C-alpha positions as CSV (number, residue, x, y, z in Angstrom):
1,M,0.0,0.0,0.1
2,K,1.2,3.6,-0.9
3,K,-1.7,5.9,0.0
4,L,-4.2,5.9,2.7
5,L,-7.1,8.3,3.1
6,V,-9.0,8.8,6.6
7,P,-11.7,11.5,7.3
8,L,-11.5,12.6,10.9
9,D,-13.8,14.7,13.1
10,F,-11.1,14.7,15.7
11,S,-13.4,13.7,18.7
12,S,-12.3,11.4,21.5
13,S,-14.3,8.6,19.8
14,N,-12.2,8.7,16.7
15,Q,-8.9,7.9,18.6
16,N,-9.0,4.3,17.7
17,V,-9.6,5.3,13.9
18,F,-6.6,7.3,13.9
19,S,-4.5,4.6,15.9
20,Y,-5.5,2.0,13.2
21,A,-4.7,4.4,10.3
22,S,-1.3,5.4,11.7
23,S,-0.4,1.9,12.4
24,L,-1.2,0.7,8.9
25,A,0.8,3.9,7.4
26,R,3.8,3.3,9.4
27,R,3.9,-0.4,8.7
28,S,3.3,0.1,5.1
29,Q,5.5,3.2,4.8
30,A,2.4,4.7,2.9
31,E,1.4,8.4,2.8
32,L,-1.5,9.3,5.0
33,T,-4.1,11.9,4.0
34,I,-6.1,13.2,6.8
35,F,-9.5,15.0,5.8
36,P,-10.9,17.0,8.8
37,T,-14.6,17.5,8.9
38,G,-15.9,21.0,9.3
39,S,-13.3,22.4,7.2
40,K,-14.8,25.8,6.9
41,R,-14.5,26.5,10.6
42,L,-11.0,25.5,11.0
43,L,-8.8,28.1,9.1
44,K,-8.0,31.5,10.1
45,Q,-9.5,34.4,8.1
46,G,-7.4,34.9,5.1
47,S,-6.1,31.4,4.7
48,Q,-6.9,30.1,1.2
49,F,-8.7,27.1,0.3
50,L,-7.5,24.6,-1.0
51,F,-4.9,24.2,1.9
52,V,-2.7,21.3,1.7
53,H,-0.2,20.8,4.5
54,T,2.7,18.3,4.6
55,N,5.7,18.1,7.0
56,P,6.9,20.1,8.7
57,I,4.0,21.3,10.6
58,E,4.6,25.1,11.2
59,Q,2.6,26.1,8.1
60,L,-0.3,24.0,9.5
61,I,-0.1,25.7,12.8
62,G,0.0,29.2,11.1
63,A,-3.2,28.5,9.2
64,L,-5.5,27.1,11.9
65,K,-7.6,28.9,14.5
66,E,-7.0,28.5,18.2
67,T,-10.0,26.1,18.7
68,E,-10.0,22.7,20.4
69,A,-10.6,20.9,17.1
70,C,-7.8,22.7,15.5
71,K,-5.5,21.8,18.7
72,A,-6.5,18.2,17.9
73,I,-5.5,18.4,14.4
74,I,-2.0,19.8,15.4
75,D,-1.7,17.1,18.2
76,V,-2.5,14.4,15.3
77,A,0.1,15.9,13.0
78,Q,2.8,16.2,15.8
79,Q,2.2,12.4,16.6
80,L,2.5,11.6,13.0
81,Q,5.8,13.6,12.7
82,A,7.1,12.0,15.8
83,K,6.5,8.5,14.3
84,K,8.1,9.6,11.1
85,I,4.9,9.0,9.0
86,N,4.5,10.6,5.7
87,F,1.3,12.6,6.0
88,R,-0.9,15.3,4.6
89,V,-3.6,17.3,6.2
90,K,-6.0,18.3,3.4
91,I,-8.6,21.2,4.0
92,D,-10.9,22.9,1.5
93,G,-14.2,24.6,1.3
94,G,-16.1,21.9,-0.5
95,S,-18.7,19.4,0.8
96,L,-17.2,16.6,2.7
97,L,-18.7,14.2,0.4
98,R,-17.4,15.8,-2.8
99,R,-14.0,16.0,-1.4
100,I,-13.6,12.4,-0.2
101,V,-14.9,11.0,-3.5
102,K,-12.8,13.2,-5.5
103,E,-9.8,12.6,-3.5
104,A,-10.3,8.8,-3.3
105,E,-11.1,8.4,-7.0
106,S,-8.5,10.9,-8.5
107,N,-5.5,10.0,-6.4
108,A,-5.3,6.3,-6.5
109,Y,-5.8,5.4,-2.8
110,D,-5.3,1.9,-1.6
111,L,-7.5,2.2,1.4
112,L,-10.3,4.4,2.8
113,I,-10.4,4.3,6.6
114,V,-13.6,5.4,8.4
115,G,-15.1,4.8,11.8
116,A,-18.4,3.4,12.9
117,N,-19.9,4.9,16.1
118,E,-21.7,1.6,16.9
119,P,-21.6,-1.7,14.9
120,S,-25.3,-1.3,14.3
121,R,-25.2,2.3,13.1
122,I,-22.2,2.7,11.0
123,R,-23.9,5.6,9.0
124,T,-23.7,7.9,12.0
125,Y,-20.1,8.6,11.7
126,L,-20.5,10.1,8.5
127,R,-23.7,11.8,9.0
128,G,-26.4,9.9,7.7
129,N,-26.7,10.1,3.8
130,L,-23.1,10.9,3.4
131,F,-21.9,7.2,4.2
132,S,-24.6,5.8,1.7
133,A,-23.3,8.1,-0.9
134,L,-19.7,7.1,-0.4
135,L,-20.8,3.5,-0.6
136,N,-22.0,4.2,-4.2
137,D,-19.3,6.5,-5.4
138,V,-16.1,5.2,-3.9
139,N,-14.6,2.0,-5.4
140,V,-11.4,1.8,-3.0
141,P,-11.5,-0.8,-0.3
142,I,-12.9,0.5,3.0
143,F,-11.5,-0.2,6.4
144,I,-14.1,0.2,9.2
145,V,-13.0,0.6,12.7
146,P,-15.7,0.3,15.5
147,T,-14.9,3.6,17.4
148,Q,-15.7,2.0,20.7
149,K,-13.1,-0.8,19.9
150,E,-9.9,-0.3,21.8
151,F,-6.8,-0.3,19.5
152,N,-5.0,-3.7,19.1
153,E,-2.2,-4.6,16.8
154,I,-3.5,-7.0,14.0
155,D,-2.3,-10.4,15.0
156,H,-4.7,-12.6,13.3
157,I,-7.1,-12.0,10.3
158,T,-9.9,-14.0,9.1
159,Y,-10.8,-13.5,5.5
160,A,-14.4,-15.0,4.8
161,V,-14.2,-16.1,1.1
162,D,-17.0,-17.1,-1.1
163,L,-15.5,-19.7,-3.3
164,S,-18.2,-19.0,-5.8
165,D,-17.0,-15.6,-6.3
166,Y,-13.2,-16.0,-5.6
167,D,-11.0,-13.0,-6.8
168,P,-7.1,-13.6,-6.7
169,A,-6.4,-9.7,-6.7
170,I,-8.4,-9.3,-3.4
171,I,-6.5,-12.2,-1.8
172,R,-3.2,-10.7,-2.6
173,Q,-4.4,-7.5,-0.9
174,V,-5.5,-9.4,2.3
175,K,-2.1,-11.0,2.1
176,T,-0.3,-7.7,2.0
177,I,-2.1,-6.3,5.0
178,A,-1.4,-9.7,6.9
179,S,2.3,-9.6,5.9
180,L,2.6,-5.9,7.3
181,F,1.6,-7.1,10.8
182,D,3.2,-10.6,10.4
183,A,-0.2,-11.7,11.3
184,K,-1.8,-15.2,11.1
185,L,-4.3,-15.4,8.1
186,T,-7.2,-17.7,8.1
187,I,-9.0,-18.4,4.9
188,A,-12.5,-19.3,5.9
189,H,-15.3,-20.6,3.7
190,V,-18.8,-21.7,5.0
191,N,-20.4,-24.2,2.4
192,Q,-24.2,-24.3,2.4
193,E,-26.1,-27.1,0.6
194,E,-25.6,-26.4,-3.1
195,E,-27.0,-27.8,-6.5
196,D,-25.4,-30.8,-7.8
197,G,-22.1,-30.0,-9.7
198,Q,-21.3,-27.0,-7.4
199,N,-19.0,-29.1,-5.3
200,A,-16.6,-29.6,-8.5
201,V,-16.6,-25.8,-9.0
202,Y,-15.7,-25.4,-5.2
203,M,-12.9,-27.9,-5.4
204,K,-11.3,-26.1,-8.4
205,T,-11.6,-22.8,-6.7
206,L,-10.2,-24.3,-3.5
207,E,-7.0,-25.3,-5.3
208,K,-6.6,-21.8,-6.8
209,T,-7.0,-20.4,-3.1
210,I,-4.4,-22.6,-1.8
211,N,-2.0,-22.0,-4.7
212,D,-2.5,-18.3,-4.4
213,T,-1.6,-18.2,-0.6
214,L,1.0,-20.9,-0.3
215,D,3.7,-18.2,-0.4
216,Y,2.5,-16.8,3.0
217,P,4.0,-18.8,5.8
218,K,1.1,-17.9,8.4
219,V,-1.9,-19.0,6.3
220,Y,-4.5,-21.5,7.5
221,Y,-7.6,-22.8,5.8
222,K,-11.0,-23.5,7.3
223,F,-13.7,-24.9,5.0
224,F,-16.9,-26.2,6.7
225,D,-20.6,-27.1,5.9
226,S,-23.2,-25.0,7.9
227,T,-26.7,-23.7,7.1
228,D,-25.8,-20.5,9.1
229,I,-23.1,-18.5,7.3
230,L,-23.2,-15.7,9.7
231,G,-23.0,-18.0,12.7
232,G,-20.1,-20.2,11.1
233,I,-18.1,-17.0,10.2
234,K,-18.7,-15.5,13.6
235,K,-17.7,-18.7,15.3
236,Q,-14.5,-18.7,13.4
237,V,-13.5,-15.2,14.2
238,T,-14.4,-15.7,17.9
239,L,-12.4,-19.1,18.2
240,N,-9.3,-17.7,16.1
241,K,-9.5,-14.4,18.3
242,S,-9.2,-12.6,15.1
243,D,-8.3,-8.9,15.2
244,M,-9.7,-8.2,11.8
245,L,-12.5,-9.6,9.3
246,A,-12.1,-9.2,5.6
247,M,-15.0,-9.8,3.3
248,I,-15.8,-9.4,-0.4
249,N,-18.9,-7.9,-2.0
250,R,-20.7,-10.0,-4.6
251,K,-20.5,-8.8,-8.3
252,E,-24.3,-7.9,-8.7
253,A,-24.3,-5.8,-5.4
254,S,-23.7,-2.4,-4.8
255,W,-22.0,-0.9,-1.7
256,T,-25.4,0.1,-0.5
257,D,-26.5,-3.5,-0.7
258,F,-23.4,-4.6,0.7
259,F,-24.0,-2.6,4.0
260,S,-27.9,-2.8,3.9
261,D,-29.7,-4.2,7.0
262,K,-30.3,-7.5,5.2
263,S,-26.6,-8.0,4.1
264,L,-24.4,-10.6,5.7
265,T,-21.7,-7.9,6.0
266,R,-23.9,-5.5,7.9
267,K,-25.0,-8.3,10.2
268,M,-21.4,-9.2,10.7
269,M,-20.6,-5.7,11.8
270,N,-23.5,-5.7,14.3
271,E,-22.3,-8.9,16.0
272,L,-18.6,-8.6,16.0
273,N,-16.7,-5.7,17.5
274,V,-13.5,-6.0,15.1
275,P,-12.5,-3.8,12.4
276,L,-13.8,-4.9,8.9
277,L,-11.9,-4.8,5.7
278,A,-14.6,-4.5,2.9
279,F,-13.9,-5.0,-0.8
280,R,-16.1,-4.1,-3.8
281,K,-16.3,-5.9,-7.0
């Protein structure tokens, strides 16, 4: 990964979002771009939009007002500078949605990192309709951090893979993140009752899955039958003491479908208090 994007409102509940974002940036040596919310209220009168700050932080300090939110931004910048993380703070006068979508789509980000106030109310973090719009307009993978979840270094990742919709490009991305943390990677597939002939398809895909992950020394495979996909994956995440769950969206679904109240991924977020890495196909 080379470029990460994280919108932050700099409230205390977003500390864990920042912790995961900075950890990913430090380990991958990626550039971290921070988008503060409420941009119009941050800059001193006379400071120009578009304002883009990079190291060192003197320019940032000179442009920001003396408010608690601005002090929090400077504190974050100082923490990143102390950790020797390459970062930018980007502020402009446009709408938050347009800024995030434009930035994510035009600057080839590898990951968009956001927070969820509660597993069952992910949209509240990005103010209602904004999150739904992001789901429709942004194609980069989304790393979703429950804001009430204390930061833990990622030691074990479970990738809930659907063998009927396997994508080697996505599994490479999951392996990349696992390797950054030297984490165990469990490839988990829950097999429901299928029509005749599906077993042969699954076996062929299973061979590809194993071949595509053999080069990672800490990979494990768990394939089992269950009529309850949600319960099966939840059990694996709990038994494995996984620190992150990765899932993929089906081809025919939109991001909005992916996170709808009826979707498996949304239900998984409701019941598991671990960060979720969501891919769109």
